[in-house]
C-alpha positions in Angstrom: 0.0 0.0 0.0 1.5 3.3 -1.1 0.8 6.2 1.2 1.7 9.1 -1.2 4.2 7.9 -3.9 3.0 8.2 -7.4 4.2 9.8 -10.6 1.8 12.8 -10.4 2.8 13.4 -6.8 6.5 13.4 -7.8 5.8 15.8 -10.7 3.8 18.3 -8.6 6.4 18.1 -5.8 9.2 18.7 -8.2 7.5 21.5 -10.1 6.4 23.4 -7.0 8.9 22.2 -4.3 12.1 22.7 -6.3 11.7 26.4 -7.1 10.2 27.1 -3.6 13.3 25.4 -2.1 15.6 27.5 -4.3 13.8 30.7 -3.5 14.0 29.9 0.2 17.7 29.2 0.1 18.3 32.5 -1.7 16.2 34.4 0.8 17.9 32.8 3.8 21.3 33.5 2.5 20.5 37.1 1.8 18.9 37.9 5.1 20.6 35.6 7.6 23.8 34.4 5.9 23.0 30.7 6.0 24.0 28.4 8.9 21.6 26.5 11.1 18.5 28.1 9.5 19.6 26.9 6.1 20.0 23.4 7.4 16.6 23.5 8.9 15.1 24.8 5.6 16.9 22.0 3.7 15.2 19.3 5.9 11.8 20.9 5.9 11.7 21.9 2.2 13.8 19.2 0.6 14.4 16.0 2.6 10.9 15.5 4.0 8.9 16.3 0.8 11.3 14.3 -1.4 11.1 11.3 0.9 7.4 11.5 1.1 6.9 11.5 -2.7 9.6 9.0 -3.7 9.8 6.4 -0.9 7.0 4.0 0.0 7.0 5.0 3.6 4.3 2.5 4.6 6.4 -0.3 3.3 9.5 1.1 4.9 7.9 1.5 8.3 6.5 -2.1 8.2 9.9 -3.4 7.3 11.5 -1.5 10.2 8.8 -2.8 12.6 9.5 -6.3 11.5 13.3 -6.3 11.4 14.3 -3.2 13.3 16.0 -0.2 11.8 19.6 -1.3 12.3 19.2 -5.1 12.6 21.7 -7.3 10.7 18.9 -9.7 9.7 17.0 -6.7 8.3 20.1 -5.5 6.4 20.4 -8.9 4.7 16.7 -8.6 3.7 17.2 -5.0 2.5 19.5 -6.2 -0.2 17.2 -9.0 -1.5 15.8 -9.0 -5.0 12.3 -8.6 -3.6 13.3 -5.4 -1.8 14.9 -4.0 -4.9 11.8 -4.7 -7.0 9.3 -3.5 -4.4 11.1 -0.5 -2.9 14.4 0.6 -4.4 13.6 0.6 -8.1 10.2 2.4 -7.7 11.8 4.9 -5.4 14.6 5.7 -7.9 12.2 5.9 -10.8 10.1 8.4 -8.8 13.3 10.3 -7.8 14.1 10.6 -11.5 10.6 11.9 -12.3 11.0 14.4 -9.4 14.4 15.6 -10.7 13.2 16.0 -14.3 10.2 18.0 -13.0 12.4 20.3 -11.0 14.7 20.9 -13.9 11.8 21.6 -16.3 10.0 23.9 -13.9 13.2 25.8 -13.1 14.1 26.3 -16.8 10.5 27.4 -17.5 10.6 29.9 -14.7 14.0 31.2 -15.8 12.7 31.6 -19.3 9.7 33.5 -17.9 12.1 35.9 -16.2 12.2 34.7 -12.6 15.7 34.8 -11.1 16.2 31.5 -9.2 
């Protein structure tokens, strides 16, 4: 059962989230000079949304509940063919869709005159 991950979610998150993240980074660097606030912005505006739209979090949480986050038995399972087919390959495909969406939206916004 997928909670959020889908191709349309990755496209929307990339098209909206990528430029918003870049604008936020520019604003933080101009006003505050970066530092801890920039790290917090990266987690809030990049890591959490990208994880939510690319990884099947429901599957991952069930896996962690069954094997533990850092268990050796779970690590052996994490490299299995089933895990690659059901988790890693779909996540990387969605990551590629997200990346292409960010690139396309950024180029369109730059062509429209917005300085990112």
